[in-house]
C-alpha positions in Angstrom: 108.7 88.7 68.4 106.8 91.8 69.2 105.1 92.2 72.5 101.6 91.9 71.2 102.4 88.9 69.0 104.2 87.2 71.9 101.3 87.8 74.2 98.8 86.5 71.7 100.9 83.4 71.1 101.1 82.7 74.8 97.4 83.2 75.1 96.1 81.2 72.1 98.8 78.6 71.3 100.9 78.0 74.4 101.1 74.3 73.7 103.0 75.0 70.5 105.7 77.2 72.1 108.9 76.3 73.9 109.0 79.8 75.3 109.0 83.5 74.5 111.6 86.1 75.0 111.1 89.9 75.0 114.4 91.5 74.2 114.1 95.2 74.8 115.9 97.9 76.8 113.0 98.1 79.3 109.8 96.0 79.4 106.6 97.6 80.8 105.8 95.2 83.6 102.4 97.0 84.1 101.3 96.2 80.5 97.6 95.2 80.9 97.4 92.6 78.2 100.5 90.7 79.5 100.0 87.8 81.8 100.2 89.1 85.4 101.9 86.0 86.9 104.6 86.0 84.2 105.1 89.7 84.5 105.4 89.5 88.3 107.8 86.6 88.1 110.1 88.3 85.6 110.0 91.6 87.5 111.2 90.0 90.8 114.1 88.2 89.0 115.7 91.6 88.5 118.2 93.3 90.9 116.5 95.4 93.6 118.0 98.6 92.2 116.4 97.9 88.8 113.1 97.2 90.4 113.1 100.5 92.3 114.1 102.5 89.2 111.3 100.9 87.2 108.8 101.7 90.0 110.0 105.3 90.0 109.8 105.5 86.2 106.3 104.2 86.2 104.7 105.9 89.2 106.7 109.2 89.3 108.5 109.7 86.0 109.3 113.3 86.9 111.6 112.0 89.7 113.6 109.5 87.5 116.5 111.8 86.5 116.9 112.9 90.1 116.7 109.4 91.4 119.3 108.0 89.0 121.8 110.8 89.9 121.6 110.1 93.7 124.5 108.0 94.9 122.7 106.9 98.1 119.7 105.4 96.3 119.7 102.1 94.5 120.8 102.6 90.9 120.1 100.4 87.9 122.7 97.7 87.1 123.1 99.3 83.6 124.5 102.4 85.2 126.6 100.4 87.6 128.0 98.4 84.7 127.2 95.0 86.2 124.1 94.0 84.3 123.9 90.3 83.7 124.3 89.7 80.0 123.8 86.1 78.8 125.7 86.8 75.6 129.5 86.7 76.4 130.3 89.0 73.5 128.0 91.7 74.9 129.6 91.3 78.3 133.1 91.7 76.7 132.1 94.9 74.8 130.6 96.3 78.0 133.7 95.5 80.0 136.0 97.0 77.3 133.9 100.2 77.2 134.1 100.5 81.0 137.8 99.9 81.0 138.3 102.6 78.4 136.4 105.2 80.5 133.0 105.1 78.9 130.3 106.1 81.4 126.6 106.2 81.0 126.3 109.0 83.6 
């Protein structure tokens, strides 16, 4: 489901839904029409490094490239290669790519 559709469904027919999943590379947790409680809950379920990178991307996008390339700052789990992937096939592909020398950096 698209973000606007999911938000509308949650707003108008929540009793008819078992849940909603937004599958995207990055979700805008500061999206105004999204429920603040749900957005806050999902944001804080992430790793601390991911939270910090999203804060930098939102509040200071010109610093993002510098931030990600600093080894002493928290880096996103995608770059570290330890992102939680609920689909075991995705995790296998990621592990295979890392083992073969593929790097995001």
